[in-house]
PLY file of the C-alpha trace (Angstrom):
ply
format ascii 1.0
element vertex 164
property float x
property float y
property float z
element edge 163
property int vertex1
property int vertex2
end_header
0.00 0.00 0.00
1.41 3.36 -1.01
1.27 6.51 1.09
-1.35 7.93 -1.30
-3.51 4.82 -0.83
-3.24 5.15 2.94
-4.16 8.86 2.81
-7.11 8.05 0.53
-8.34 5.40 2.98
-8.01 7.86 5.87
-9.82 10.56 3.89
-12.66 8.19 2.98
-12.95 7.03 6.59
-13.02 10.57 7.92
-15.57 11.78 5.37
-17.81 8.77 6.08
-17.46 9.34 9.84
-18.35 13.01 9.48
-21.43 12.27 7.38
-22.50 9.59 9.84
-22.09 11.97 12.79
-24.11 14.69 11.04
-26.90 12.24 10.22
-26.92 10.75 13.73
-27.10 14.20 15.31
-30.02 15.08 13.02
-31.82 12.01 14.32
-31.09 12.91 17.94
-32.30 16.49 17.46
-35.51 15.25 15.85
-36.09 13.06 18.91
-35.42 16.01 21.23
-37.99 18.11 19.37
-40.48 15.25 19.44
-40.08 14.78 23.19
-40.37 18.52 23.72
-43.68 18.67 21.86
-44.95 15.54 23.62
-43.96 16.71 27.10
-45.30 20.23 26.65
-48.61 18.96 25.26
-48.95 16.51 28.15
-48.16 19.16 30.75
-50.50 21.63 29.03
-53.21 18.97 28.94
-52.84 18.30 32.66
-52.95 22.03 33.35
-56.22 22.36 31.43
-57.77 19.16 32.79
-57.03 19.99 36.41
-57.36 23.78 36.06
-53.83 24.31 37.34
-52.23 27.22 35.48
-49.13 26.83 37.66
-48.31 23.60 35.82
-47.57 25.72 32.77
-44.42 26.93 34.54
-43.24 23.31 34.60
-44.06 23.05 30.89
-42.13 26.21 30.08
-39.18 24.90 32.11
-39.28 21.65 30.14
-39.36 23.53 26.83
-36.37 25.63 27.88
-34.50 22.49 28.92
-35.17 20.75 25.60
-34.21 23.95 23.78
-30.84 24.12 25.55
-30.11 20.46 24.82
-31.08 20.92 21.17
-28.75 23.94 20.89
-25.89 21.94 22.37
-26.34 19.12 19.86
-26.69 21.61 17.01
-23.43 23.27 18.06
-21.67 19.91 17.97
-23.22 19.10 14.59
-22.09 22.46 13.20
-18.48 21.61 14.15
-18.75 18.44 12.03
-20.31 20.42 9.18
-17.45 22.94 9.34
-14.86 20.12 9.24
-16.62 18.69 6.20
-16.51 22.11 4.51
-12.82 22.52 5.36
-12.00 19.19 3.76
-14.12 20.02 0.72
-12.46 23.41 0.30
-8.98 21.93 0.71
-9.68 19.23 -1.88
-11.03 21.81 -4.34
-8.10 24.18 -3.79
-5.29 21.65 -3.71
-6.72 18.97 -5.98
-7.32 15.39 -5.01
-4.11 13.84 -6.35
-1.79 16.52 -4.91
-3.70 16.30 -1.62
-3.21 12.53 -1.53
0.50 13.07 -2.14
0.73 15.27 0.95
0.06 18.77 -0.38
-2.36 21.04 1.42
-2.76 22.48 4.86
-5.21 20.08 6.49
-4.22 16.90 8.25
-6.54 13.95 7.70
-6.76 11.78 10.79
-9.38 9.30 9.63
-11.82 9.87 12.47
-14.61 12.31 13.09
-14.25 13.45 16.64
-15.68 16.56 18.21
-13.09 18.84 19.71
-15.35 21.84 20.06
-14.00 25.23 19.16
-10.49 24.71 20.49
-11.07 24.35 24.22
-8.17 22.71 25.99
-8.69 19.31 27.55
-8.61 19.56 31.33
-10.01 23.09 31.55
-12.34 23.80 34.43
-16.05 23.46 33.82
-16.56 27.21 34.19
-13.82 28.00 31.66
-15.40 25.57 29.20
-18.77 27.27 29.61
-17.19 30.68 29.00
-15.29 29.29 26.00
-18.29 27.63 24.34
-20.90 30.24 25.25
-20.51 32.43 22.11
-21.00 29.43 19.79
-23.89 28.19 21.94
-25.55 31.62 21.92
-25.11 31.84 18.15
-26.93 28.51 17.75
-29.62 29.50 20.21
-30.50 32.64 18.28
-30.79 31.04 14.85
-34.41 31.20 13.63
-34.67 27.50 12.78
-33.65 26.52 16.31
-35.44 29.29 18.17
-38.81 29.40 16.39
-40.19 25.96 17.35
-39.41 26.39 21.02
-40.73 29.94 21.07
-43.95 28.71 19.45
-44.39 26.04 22.12
-43.78 28.55 24.94
-46.29 30.95 23.36
-48.85 28.13 23.18
-48.30 27.30 26.84
-48.61 30.99 27.74
-51.88 31.14 25.79
-53.15 28.24 27.92
-52.40 30.28 31.06
-54.44 33.16 29.66
-57.29 30.82 28.75
-57.20 29.15 32.17
-56.81 32.44 34.04
0 1
1 2
2 3
3 4
4 5
5 6
6 7
7 8
8 9
9 10
10 11
11 12
12 13
13 14
14 15
15 16
16 17
17 18
18 19
19 20
20 21
21 22
22 23
23 24
24 25
25 26
26 27
27 28
28 29
29 30
30 31
31 32
32 33
33 34
34 35
35 36
36 37
37 38
38 39
39 40
40 41
41 42
42 43
43 44
44 45
45 46
46 47
47 48
48 49
49 50
50 51
51 52
52 53
53 54
54 55
55 56
56 57
57 58
58 59
59 60
60 61
61 62
62 63
63 64
64 65
65 66
66 67
67 68
68 69
69 70
70 71
71 72
72 73
73 74
74 75
75 76
76 77
77 78
78 79
79 80
80 81
81 82
82 83
83 84
84 85
85 86
86 87
87 88
88 89
89 90
90 91
91 92
92 93
93 94
94 95
95 96
96 97
97 98
98 99
99 100
100 101
101 102
102 103
103 104
104 105
105 106
106 107
107 108
108 109
109 110
110 111
111 112
112 113
113 114
114 115
115 116
116 117
117 118
118 119
119 120
120 121
121 122
122 123
123 124
124 125
125 126
126 127
127 128
128 129
129 130
130 131
131 132
132 133
133 134
134 135
135 136
136 137
137 138
138 139
139 140
140 141
141 142
142 143
143 144
144 145
145 146
146 147
147 148
148 149
149 150
150 151
151 152
152 153
153 154
154 155
155 156
156 157
157 158
158 159
159 160
160 161
161 162
162 163
């Protein structure tokens, strides 16, 4: 096996791993959204059935929790998407054959692992939160992430008004 063959195998493995991670995270986020809708509808239903508007606070808390988890998974998925784009750009710029011969600026490791946005391993939990917060906030404010959860909270708030 030549060095080019080995680099091609690593590149194929990494690209397949990245695509698999992106697809798996899509599936997880769909489940999170499904559980959010299910839980909020159940809590809202109990609030209406038992005339307990205070239960809506629990529902809103659940929606916020699901929203935060969804944002975290989306942030991780975006890191994989960015790695995929980096590889694509490098292959387009350098060319496949020169890249396989060692040209280019990106190292291909053959695995798709999430390393976040450069946070050092062993950092304190607080430092990690501070480090990741801008990326997390960016995800949280994107319309496709934000709109579903906002809609559910508005629906729960409308139930409070109807019950009140």
